[in-house]
BALOBA-1460 file (C-alpha; in Angstrom, 3 decimals):
// residues 330
<rec num="1" residu="m" x="87.740" y="113.926" z="74.113"/>
<rec num="2" residu="k" x="88.353" y="117.019" z="76.209"/>
<rec num="3" residu="t" x="87.448" y="115.222" z="79.423"/>
<rec num="4" residu="i" x="87.519" y="111.453" z="79.916"/>
<rec num="5" residu="r" x="84.264" y="110.539" z="81.623"/>
<rec num="6" residu="w" x="84.854" y="107.638" z="83.992"/>
<rec num="7" residu="g" x="82.556" y="105.019" z="85.420"/>
<rec num="8" residu="i" x="83.610" y="102.985" z="88.463"/>
<rec num="9" residu="l" x="82.497" y="99.335" z="88.584"/>
<rec num="10" residu="g" x="82.819" y="97.797" z="92.047"/>
<rec num="11" residu="l" x="83.048" y="100.180" z="94.986"/>
<rec num="12" residu="g" x="85.484" y="98.722" z="97.508"/>
<rec num="13" residu="n" x="88.706" y="100.139" z="98.902"/>
<rec num="14" residu="i" x="90.645" y="100.023" z="95.638"/>
<rec num="15" residu="a" x="87.884" y="102.029" z="93.933"/>
<rec num="16" residu="k" x="88.164" y="104.647" z="96.660"/>
<rec num="17" residu="a" x="91.916" y="104.891" z="96.038"/>
<rec num="18" residu="f" x="91.423" y="105.226" z="92.280"/>
<rec num="19" residu="v" x="88.810" y="107.972" z="92.633"/>
<rec num="20" residu="t" x="91.123" y="109.818" z="95.033"/>
<rec num="21" residu="g" x="93.927" y="109.679" z="92.472"/>
<rec num="22" residu="l" x="91.599" y="110.694" z="89.648"/>
<rec num="23" residu="r" x="90.968" y="114.035" z="91.346"/>
<rec num="24" residu="a" x="94.534" y="115.007" z="90.396"/>
<rec num="25" residu="v" x="93.820" y="114.457" z="86.680"/>
<rec num="26" residu="p" x="92.490" y="117.741" z="85.260"/>
<rec num="27" residu="d" x="90.970" y="116.212" z="82.111"/>
<rec num="28" residu="a" x="89.149" y="113.312" z="83.766"/>
<rec num="29" residu="q" x="86.067" y="113.041" z="85.943"/>
<rec num="30" residu="v" x="83.920" y="110.343" z="87.498"/>
<rec num="31" residu="v" x="80.419" y="110.626" z="86.038"/>
<rec num="32" residu="a" x="78.902" y="107.305" z="87.131"/>
<rec num="33" residu="v" x="79.414" y="104.509" z="89.644"/>
<rec num="34" residu="g" x="77.967" y="101.031" z="89.684"/>
<rec num="35" residu="s" x="77.317" y="98.459" z="92.380"/>
<rec num="36" residu="r" x="75.039" y="95.451" z="92.802"/>
<rec num="37" residu="s" x="73.378" y="97.620" z="95.468"/>
<rec num="38" residu="l" x="71.859" y="100.957" z="94.489"/>
<rec num="39" residu="v" x="72.120" y="102.118" z="98.109"/>
<rec num="40" residu="k" x="75.866" y="101.400" z="98.134"/>
<rec num="41" residu="a" x="76.328" y="103.182" z="94.806"/>
<rec num="42" residu="q" x="74.475" y="106.237" z="96.094"/>
<rec num="43" residu="a" x="76.502" y="106.268" z="99.318"/>
<rec num="44" residu="f" x="79.787" y="105.987" z="97.399"/>
<rec num="45" residu="a" x="78.842" y="108.833" z="95.066"/>
<rec num="46" residu="a" x="77.827" y="111.022" z="97.991"/>
<rec num="47" residu="e" x="81.046" y="110.373" z="99.914"/>
<rec num="48" residu="f" x="83.692" y="110.374" z="97.175"/>
<rec num="49" residu="c" x="82.162" y="112.432" z="94.352"/>
<rec num="50" residu="s" x="80.166" y="115.040" z="96.248"/>
<rec num="51" residu="d" x="81.676" y="117.992" z="94.347"/>
<rec num="52" residu="h" x="79.784" y="117.189" z="91.113"/>
<rec num="53" residu="h" x="76.838" y="115.175" z="89.848"/>
<rec num="54" residu="v" x="77.449" y="111.448" z="89.553"/>
<rec num="55" residu="t" x="74.902" y="108.879" z="88.406"/>
<rec num="56" residu="a" x="74.591" y="105.952" z="90.814"/>
<rec num="57" residu="h" x="73.659" y="102.646" z="89.172"/>
<rec num="58" residu="g" x="72.299" y="99.636" z="91.048"/>
<rec num="59" residu="s" x="73.745" y="97.143" z="88.566"/>
<rec num="60" residu="y" x="76.918" y="96.701" z="86.548"/>
<rec num="61" residu="a" x="74.869" y="96.320" z="83.380"/>
<rec num="62" residu="a" x="73.282" y="99.732" z="83.878"/>
<rec num="63" residu="l" x="76.712" y="101.304" z="84.332"/>
<rec num="64" residu="a" x="78.063" y="99.606" z="81.195"/>
<rec num="65" residu="a" x="75.087" y="100.907" z="79.215"/>
<rec num="66" residu="d" x="75.374" y="104.504" z="80.456"/>
<rec num="67" residu="p" x="75.940" y="106.689" z="77.349"/>
<rec num="68" residu="a" x="77.662" y="109.373" z="79.435"/>
<rec num="69" residu="v" x="80.593" y="107.040" z="80.259"/>
<rec num="70" residu="d" x="83.750" y="106.835" z="78.103"/>
<rec num="71" residu="a" x="85.874" y="104.485" z="80.225"/>
<rec num="72" residu="i" x="85.197" y="102.097" z="83.086"/>
<rec num="73" residu="y" x="87.557" y="101.196" z="85.907"/>
<rec num="74" residu="i" x="86.872" y="97.641" z="87.085"/>
<rec num="75" residu="a" x="87.569" y="97.313" z="90.798"/>
<rec num="76" residu="t" x="85.852" y="94.033" z="91.623"/>
<rec num="77" residu="p" x="87.720" y="90.970" z="92.999"/>
<rec num="78" residu="h" x="89.771" y="89.274" z="90.280"/>
<rec num="79" residu="p" x="87.479" y="86.221" z="89.835"/>
<rec num="80" residu="m" x="84.864" y="88.693" z="88.574"/>
<rec num="81" residu="h" x="87.146" y="90.514" z="86.145"/>
<rec num="82" residu="l" x="86.365" y="88.376" z="83.119"/>
<rec num="83" residu="a" x="82.589" y="88.779" z="83.265"/>
<rec num="84" residu="d" x="82.791" y="92.443" z="84.225"/>
<rec num="85" residu="a" x="85.318" y="93.299" z="81.506"/>
<rec num="86" residu="l" x="83.368" y="91.455" z="78.811"/>
<rec num="87" residu="l" x="80.185" y="93.274" z="79.859"/>
<rec num="88" residu="c" x="81.885" y="96.650" z="79.482"/>
<rec num="89" residu="l" x="83.786" y="95.822" z="76.290"/>
<rec num="90" residu="e" x="80.666" y="94.476" z="74.590"/>
<rec num="91" residu="s" x="79.006" y="97.784" z="75.491"/>
<rec num="92" residu="g" x="81.793" y="99.661" z="73.719"/>
<rec num="93" residu="k" x="83.385" y="101.079" z="76.856"/>
<rec num="94" residu="a" x="87.133" y="101.465" z="77.269"/>
<rec num="95" residu="v" x="88.275" y="99.316" z="80.190"/>
<rec num="96" residu="l" x="90.947" y="99.720" z="82.830"/>
<rec num="97" residu="c" x="90.821" y="96.434" z="84.741"/>
<rec num="98" residu="e" x="92.400" y="96.060" z="88.159"/>
<rec num="99" residu="k" x="95.349" y="93.707" z="88.378"/>
<rec num="100" residu="p" x="95.718" y="90.870" z="88.004"/>
<rec num="101" residu="i" x="93.608" y="91.370" z="84.925"/>
<rec num="102" residu="a" x="92.081" y="87.890" z="85.318"/>
<rec num="103" residu="v" x="92.596" y="84.572" z="87.103"/>
<rec num="104" residu="n" x="94.276" y="82.611" z="84.322"/>
<rec num="105" residu="a" x="95.639" y="83.030" z="80.808"/>
<rec num="106" residu="k" x="92.559" y="81.542" z="79.146"/>
<rec num="107" residu="q" x="90.448" y="84.341" z="80.625"/>
<rec num="108" residu="v" x="92.934" y="86.995" z="79.480"/>
<rec num="109" residu="e" x="92.816" y="85.586" z="75.960"/>
<rec num="110" residu="q" x="89.018" y="85.921" z="75.995"/>
<rec num="111" residu="m" x="89.210" y="89.524" z="77.134"/>
<rec num="112" residu="i" x="91.783" y="90.442" z="74.490"/>
<rec num="113" residu="a" x="89.755" y="88.735" z="71.761"/>
<rec num="114" residu="v" x="86.617" y="90.717" z="72.630"/>
<rec num="115" residu="a" x="88.521" y="94.007" z="72.945"/>
<rec num="116" residu="r" x="90.009" y="93.517" z="69.488"/>
<rec num="117" residu="r" x="86.744" y="92.378" z="67.943"/>
<rec num="118" residu="k" x="84.940" y="95.400" z="69.338"/>
<rec num="119" residu="q" x="87.920" y="97.707" z="68.664"/>
<rec num="120" residu="v" x="87.769" y="98.970" z="72.251"/>
<rec num="121" residu="f" x="90.637" y="99.979" z="74.546"/>
<rec num="122" residu="l" x="91.661" y="97.530" z="77.274"/>
<rec num="123" residu="m" x="94.487" y="97.818" z="79.811"/>
<rec num="124" residu="e" x="95.496" y="96.051" z="83.006"/>
<rec num="125" residu="a" x="95.638" y="98.519" z="85.896"/>
<rec num="126" residu="m" x="99.314" y="97.948" z="86.675"/>
<rec num="127" residu="w" x="99.453" y="101.360" z="88.317"/>
<rec num="128" residu="t" x="103.038" y="100.952" z="89.567"/>
<rec num="129" residu="r" x="104.292" y="100.877" z="85.959"/>
<rec num="130" residu="f" x="103.219" y="104.504" z="85.452"/>
<rec num="131" residu="l" x="104.597" y="106.093" z="88.630"/>
<rec num="132" residu="p" x="107.028" y="108.950" z="87.910"/>
<rec num="133" residu="i" x="109.877" y="107.164" z="89.692"/>
<rec num="134" residu="m" x="109.311" y="104.025" z="87.582"/>
<rec num="135" residu="v" x="109.398" y="106.148" z="84.436"/>
<rec num="136" residu="h" x="112.724" y="107.557" z="85.656"/>
<rec num="137" residu="v" x="114.083" y="104.076" z="86.415"/>
<rec num="138" residu="r" x="113.236" y="103.010" z="82.867"/>
<rec num="139" residu="q" x="115.091" y="106.047" z="81.563"/>
<rec num="140" residu="w" x="118.188" y="105.001" z="83.529"/>
<rec num="141" residu="l" x="117.901" y="101.490" z="82.101"/>
<rec num="142" residu="q" x="117.399" y="102.741" z="78.546"/>
<rec num="143" residu="e" x="120.441" y="104.983" z="78.716"/>
<rec num="144" residu="g" x="122.541" y="102.067" z="79.962"/>
<rec num="145" residu="a" x="123.330" y="103.737" z="83.277"/>
<rec num="146" residu="i" x="123.937" y="100.369" z="85.006"/>
<rec num="147" residu="g" x="125.059" y="98.480" z="81.932"/>
<rec num="148" residu="q" x="123.145" y="95.293" z="81.192"/>
<rec num="149" residu="p" x="120.627" y="94.410" z="83.924"/>
<rec num="150" residu="r" x="121.523" y="90.968" z="85.256"/>
<rec num="151" residu="q" x="119.723" y="90.470" z="88.567"/>
<rec num="152" residu="v" x="116.465" y="91.715" z="90.079"/>
<rec num="153" residu="a" x="115.407" y="91.187" z="93.678"/>
<rec num="154" residu="a" x="111.949" y="92.293" z="94.803"/>
<rec num="155" residu="d" x="109.459" y="91.295" z="97.475"/>
<rec num="156" residu="f" x="105.963" y="92.178" z="98.612"/>
<rec num="157" residu="g" x="104.756" y="90.552" z="101.782"/>
<rec num="158" residu="f" x="102.434" y="91.609" z="104.581"/>
<rec num="159" residu="r" x="100.635" y="89.933" z="107.452"/>
<rec num="160" residu="g" x="96.939" y="90.130" z="106.781"/>
<rec num="161" residu="p" x="94.124" y="89.185" z="109.157"/>
<rec num="162" residu="w" x="93.225" y="85.523" z="109.520"/>
<rec num="163" residu="e" x="89.852" y="85.480" z="107.781"/>
<rec num="164" residu="p" x="89.425" y="82.067" z="106.097"/>
<rec num="165" residu="d" x="86.274" y="83.143" z="104.284"/>
<rec num="166" residu="g" x="87.721" y="86.493" z="103.202"/>
<rec num="167" residu="r" x="89.138" y="87.474" z="99.834"/>
<rec num="168" residu="l" x="92.802" y="86.816" z="100.669"/>
<rec num="169" residu="l" x="92.506" y="83.271" z="101.986"/>
<rec num="170" residu="n" x="89.513" y="81.780" z="100.187"/>
<rec num="171" residu="p" x="90.078" y="79.690" z="97.014"/>
<rec num="172" residu="a" x="86.598" y="80.697" z="95.849"/>
<rec num="173" residu="y" x="87.955" y="84.247" z="95.526"/>
<rec num="174" residu="a" x="91.225" y="83.077" z="93.895"/>
<rec num="175" residu="g" x="92.947" y="84.029" z="97.126"/>
<rec num="176" residu="g" x="96.608" y="83.714" z="97.971"/>
<rec num="177" residu="a" x="99.802" y="85.706" z="97.820"/>
<rec num="178" residu="l" x="100.675" y="85.143" z="94.162"/>
<rec num="179" residu="l" x="97.656" y="86.800" z="92.579"/>
<rec num="180" residu="d" x="97.205" y="89.419" z="95.286"/>
<rec num="181" residu="v" x="100.738" y="90.809" z="95.634"/>
<rec num="182" residu="g" x="103.081" y="88.446" z="93.776"/>
<rec num="183" residu="i" x="102.051" y="90.106" z="90.538"/>
<rec num="184" residu="y" x="103.909" y="93.267" z="91.649"/>
<rec num="185" residu="p" x="107.471" y="91.864" z="91.793"/>
<rec num="186" residu="i" x="106.845" y="89.672" z="88.734"/>
<rec num="187" residu="a" x="105.663" y="92.691" z="86.719"/>
<rec num="188" residu="f" x="108.645" y="94.672" z="88.017"/>
<rec num="189" residu="a" x="111.041" y="92.021" z="86.685"/>
<rec num="190" residu="a" x="109.181" y="92.057" z="83.365"/>
<rec num="191" residu="m" x="109.642" y="95.823" z="83.168"/>
<rec num="192" residu="v" x="113.392" y="95.519" z="83.775"/>
<rec num="193" residu="f" x="114.142" y="92.658" z="81.373"/>
<rec num="194" residu="g" x="111.484" y="93.465" z="78.779"/>
<rec num="195" residu="a" x="111.056" y="89.852" z="77.785"/>
<rec num="196" residu="q" x="109.440" y="86.559" z="78.697"/>
<rec num="197" residu="p" x="111.513" y="84.404" z="81.060"/>
<rec num="198" residu="n" x="112.816" y="81.147" z="79.675"/>
<rec num="199" residu="y" x="112.769" y="79.619" z="83.154"/>
<rec num="200" residu="v" x="109.945" y="79.861" z="85.703"/>
<rec num="201" residu="g" x="110.187" y="78.118" z="89.046"/>
<rec num="202" residu="g" x="109.337" y="78.552" z="92.677"/>
<rec num="203" residu="t" x="108.128" y="77.100" z="95.912"/>
<rec num="204" residu="a" x="105.013" y="77.984" z="97.876"/>
<rec num="205" residu="y" x="103.525" y="77.254" z="101.260"/>
<rec num="206" residu="i" x="99.910" y="76.192" z="100.785"/>
<rec num="207" residu="g" x="98.133" y="76.943" z="104.045"/>
<rec num="208" residu="a" x="95.120" y="75.493" z="105.806"/>
<rec num="209" residu="t" x="92.590" y="77.215" z="103.536"/>
<rec num="210" residu="g" x="94.166" y="75.809" z="100.373"/>
<rec num="211" residu="v" x="95.837" y="78.956" z="98.992"/>
<rec num="212" residu="d" x="99.468" y="80.049" z="98.844"/>
<rec num="213" residu="e" x="100.285" y="82.044" z="101.960"/>
<rec num="214" residu="q" x="103.808" y="82.768" z="100.742"/>
<rec num="215" residu="a" x="106.073" y="81.975" z="97.817"/>
<rec num="216" residu="a" x="109.631" y="82.308" z="96.573"/>
<rec num="217" residu="i" x="109.904" y="82.682" z="92.807"/>
<rec num="218" residu="s" x="112.865" y="82.366" z="90.447"/>
<rec num="219" residu="l" x="112.812" y="83.623" z="86.853"/>
<rec num="220" residu="g" x="115.559" y="83.231" z="84.269"/>
<rec num="221" residu="y" x="115.961" y="85.272" z="81.094"/>
<rec num="222" residu="a" x="117.993" y="84.958" z="77.916"/>
<rec num="223" residu="g" x="121.366" y="86.666" z="78.223"/>
<rec num="224" residu="g" x="121.809" y="85.792" z="81.882"/>
<rec num="225" residu="g" x="119.066" y="87.838" z="83.508"/>
<rec num="226" residu="q" x="117.731" y="86.468" z="86.781"/>
<rec num="227" residu="a" x="114.976" y="87.498" z="89.176"/>
<rec num="228" residu="a" x="114.592" y="86.392" z="92.802"/>
<rec num="229" residu="l" x="111.121" y="87.383" z="93.991"/>
<rec num="230" residu="r" x="109.023" y="86.819" z="97.113"/>
<rec num="231" residu="c" x="105.416" y="87.380" z="98.098"/>
<rec num="232" residu="a" x="103.355" y="86.708" z="101.222"/>
<rec num="233" residu="i" x="100.017" y="87.484" z="102.854"/>
<rec num="234" residu="q" x="100.844" y="86.158" z="106.329"/>
<rec num="235" residu="t" x="104.460" y="87.366" z="106.627"/>
<rec num="236" residu="e" x="105.891" y="90.880" z="106.655"/>
<rec num="237" residu="t" x="108.733" y="91.535" z="104.199"/>
<rec num="238" residu="p" x="110.723" y="94.739" z="103.465"/>
<rec num="239" residu="q" x="108.829" y="95.344" z="100.175"/>
<rec num="240" residu="q" x="111.984" y="96.519" z="98.467"/>
<rec num="241" residu="a" x="113.329" y="96.220" z="94.924"/>
<rec num="242" residu="r" x="116.855" y="96.265" z="93.534"/>
<rec num="243" residu="i" x="118.321" y="95.982" z="90.038"/>
<rec num="244" residu="d" x="121.969" y="94.987" z="89.632"/>
<rec num="245" residu="g" x="123.659" y="95.406" z="86.274"/>
<rec num="246" residu="t" x="127.075" y="94.920" z="84.763"/>
<rec num="247" residu="a" x="128.028" y="98.521" z="85.559"/>
<rec num="248" residu="g" x="125.965" y="99.510" z="88.605"/>
<rec num="249" residu="s" x="122.711" y="99.183" z="90.518"/>
<rec num="250" residu="i" x="119.364" y="100.839" z="91.115"/>
<rec num="251" residu="v" x="117.509" y="100.629" z="94.431"/>
<rec num="252" residu="l" x="113.865" y="101.580" z="94.919"/>
<rec num="253" residu="h" x="113.434" y="102.707" z="98.482"/>
<rec num="254" residu="d" x="110.694" y="101.857" z="100.968"/>
<rec num="255" residu="q" x="107.666" y="100.129" z="99.421"/>
<rec num="256" residu="f" x="108.808" y="99.742" z="95.817"/>
<rec num="257" residu="w" x="105.288" y="99.262" z="94.464"/>
<rec num="258" residu="k" x="104.387" y="102.847" z="95.404"/>
<rec num="259" residu="a" x="107.889" y="104.309" z="95.623"/>
<rec num="260" residu="i" x="108.795" y="107.930" z="95.098"/>
<rec num="261" residu="t" x="112.575" y="107.603" z="95.575"/>
<rec num="262" residu="a" x="115.274" y="105.618" z="93.771"/>
<rec num="263" residu="t" x="119.062" y="105.615" z="93.930"/>
<rec num="264" residu="l" x="121.457" y="104.939" z="91.075"/>
<rec num="265" residu="s" x="125.003" y="103.805" z="91.893"/>
<rec num="266" residu="a" x="127.382" y="103.276" z="88.980"/>
<rec num="267" residu="g" x="131.115" y="103.785" z="89.459"/>
<rec num="268" residu="t" x="131.595" y="107.332" z="90.700"/>
<rec num="269" residu="r" x="128.021" y="108.265" z="89.858"/>
<rec num="270" residu="h" x="125.650" y="108.297" z="92.829"/>
<rec num="271" residu="e" x="122.274" y="109.851" z="92.213"/>
<rec num="272" residu="t" x="119.115" y="109.797" z="94.322"/>
<rec num="273" residu="v" x="115.900" y="111.030" z="92.738"/>
<rec num="274" residu="t" x="112.623" y="111.726" z="94.543"/>
<rec num="275" residu="l" x="109.461" y="112.260" z="92.504"/>
<rec num="276" residu="p" x="106.388" y="112.664" z="94.751"/>
<rec num="277" residu="h" x="102.948" y="111.673" z="93.534"/>
<rec num="278" residu="a" x="100.479" y="114.359" z="92.562"/>
<rec num="279" residu="a" x="97.887" y="112.487" z="94.654"/>
<rec num="280" residu="n" x="98.273" y="108.831" z="95.686"/>
<rec num="281" residu="g" x="99.830" y="107.320" z="92.554"/>
<rec num="282" residu="y" x="96.675" y="105.953" z="90.947"/>
<rec num="283" residu="e" x="96.342" y="109.115" z="88.883"/>
<rec num="284" residu="y" x="99.088" y="108.109" z="86.459"/>
<rec num="285" residu="e" x="97.376" y="105.002" z="85.055"/>
<rec num="286" residu="a" x="94.266" y="107.129" z="84.488"/>
<rec num="287" residu="m" x="96.411" y="109.678" z="82.652"/>
<rec num="288" residu="e" x="97.749" y="106.884" z="80.443"/>
<rec num="289" residu="v" x="94.236" y="105.733" z="79.572"/>
<rec num="290" residu="g" x="93.302" y="109.291" z="78.639"/>
<rec num="291" residu="r" x="96.433" y="109.689" z="76.524"/>
<rec num="292" residu="c" x="95.747" y="106.441" z="74.676"/>
<rec num="293" residu="l" x="92.074" y="107.225" z="74.054"/>
<rec num="294" residu="r" x="92.891" y="110.649" z="72.645"/>
<rec num="295" residu="a" x="95.497" y="109.059" z="70.383"/>
<rec num="296" residu="g" x="93.022" y="106.439" z="69.172"/>
<rec num="297" residu="l" x="95.010" y="103.532" z="70.631"/>
<rec num="298" residu="m" x="93.404" y="100.199" z="71.509"/>
<rec num="299" residu="e" x="96.058" y="99.379" z="74.136"/>
<rec num="300" residu="s" x="98.902" y="101.033" z="76.027"/>
<rec num="301" residu="p" x="102.442" y="100.652" z="74.653"/>
<rec num="302" residu="t" x="103.703" y="100.881" z="78.248"/>
<rec num="303" residu="m" x="101.427" y="98.090" z="79.524"/>
<rec num="304" residu="p" x="100.450" y="96.181" z="76.365"/>
<rec num="305" residu="l" x="97.997" y="93.322" z="76.347"/>
<rec num="306" residu="a" x="100.675" y="90.866" z="75.224"/>
<rec num="307" residu="e" x="102.540" y="91.587" z="78.443"/>
<rec num="308" residu="s" x="99.449" y="91.106" z="80.591"/>
<rec num="309" residu="l" x="98.940" y="87.728" z="78.932"/>
<rec num="310" residu="a" x="102.611" y="86.820" z="79.409"/>
<rec num="311" residu="l" x="102.444" y="87.725" z="83.107"/>
<rec num="312" residu="m" x="99.355" y="85.582" z="83.574"/>
<rec num="313" residu="r" x="101.078" y="82.651" z="81.905"/>
<rec num="314" residu="i" x="103.861" y="82.955" z="84.482"/>
<rec num="315" residu="l" x="101.283" y="82.846" z="87.274"/>
<rec num="316" residu="d" x="99.618" y="79.834" z="85.649"/>
<rec num="317" residu="t" x="102.952" y="78.025" z="85.381"/>
<rec num="318" residu="l" x="103.741" y="78.617" z="89.037"/>
<rec num="319" residu="r" x="100.315" y="77.516" z="90.220"/>
<rec num="320" residu="k" x="100.583" y="74.341" z="88.152"/>
<rec num="321" residu="q" x="103.934" y="73.580" z="89.802"/>
<rec num="322" residu="w" x="102.367" y="74.078" z="93.222"/>
<rec num="323" residu="g" x="99.210" y="72.123" z="92.490"/>
<rec num="324" residu="l" x="97.163" y="75.241" z="93.240"/>
<rec num="325" residu="s" x="93.885" y="75.612" z="91.364"/>
<rec num="326" residu="y" x="90.707" y="77.613" z="91.793"/>
<rec num="327" residu="p" x="87.080" y="76.692" z="91.021"/>
<rec num="328" residu="m" x="87.024" y="79.153" z="88.092"/>
<rec num="329" residu="d" x="89.988" y="77.435" z="86.429"/>
<rec num="330" residu="a" x="87.605" y="74.726" z="85.275"/>
C-alpha cells in the first residue's frame, strides 16, 4: 500500500484531532467519513478535508462497505466501540479503535476473536504510547539508565462541566474518570513494567450520577514494582508522570499524556530531551497502523491486543471493587 486510505467513523472532537494529526503523515489520507447523519458527514468533510475529495457517508455501514477504504478510525463513545468495530472488521477493514477499546473485557475478547477470524488488523488507539518522547523513555528503560523501575506515579484529572446527561457523567455512556482518563496512567504503568500487575486495588468516589468522579489506584508487580495512580473528571490534578528506579528517575513534564519533554536523572547523568510533535501527536498512531499494514501484521507489537485485554481486565477489577457497573455490562 503506497498510501493508507482512511475512513473516519464518528465525527466528534476526537475525530477532528485525529484528522489534524493525519495531515502530517505523508503516506496516509482520509478518503471517507461516516456519521449517522449525512449532513454532518458532509459538513465534516467540507471543514476538515477540503483539500481533496472525501466521500461522506450517512451511515456507519456504508462507510464500512466502502471499497476505497483500507483502515477505519473509530471515534465514537466507548459504549459503541464493540458494535462499530465488529461492523468494520466483518467488512474486512483494518481498525484503529479509540481508547478504551471497549467497556469491559468480554467485549474486548469478542473484538479480538473477530479480528483473528477475519485476519484483519485491530489496534487500540493508545496514541500516547507512540509519541516520540515515550519512545525515548522506553529506550532509556531498555538500556537500564535508571536501573530496575520500582515505582511509577502518574495522574490525569480535570474539572469538567457538570452535565449529568453528558458523556462524562452518565452511566448510559459508561461515564466516569476511570474509563475516560484513568486508562492513561494505567497504560503508562503497563508500558514501564511490561507485565500484568499481581495486585490491583483502589478507592473511588461515586458521585450523584452513579459514576466515579475520581479514583486513587494502586498496582503491584512481581519484583517489587508499584504504581500509584490517580484520575478525576471533577478535580484538577498536575497530570504528571514519574518513574523511579534503583539507579535513577525519569520525569515526564507538563501533561504526560501528550508530553514532548522528559528528564533523566541517574547519578551524575542529567539529561533533558524535548521531541516536539510533527502535528498534534495523533499522527504517530496512524504511522504505526500504516507500518503494520505494510508489514502484513494483524496487530501492533507496541500496543498488542493482549495488552489491551489486560488493561481492560484491570478496569473491570477496579469497577467490581467499587460496585460500579454500566447497562452494557449485562
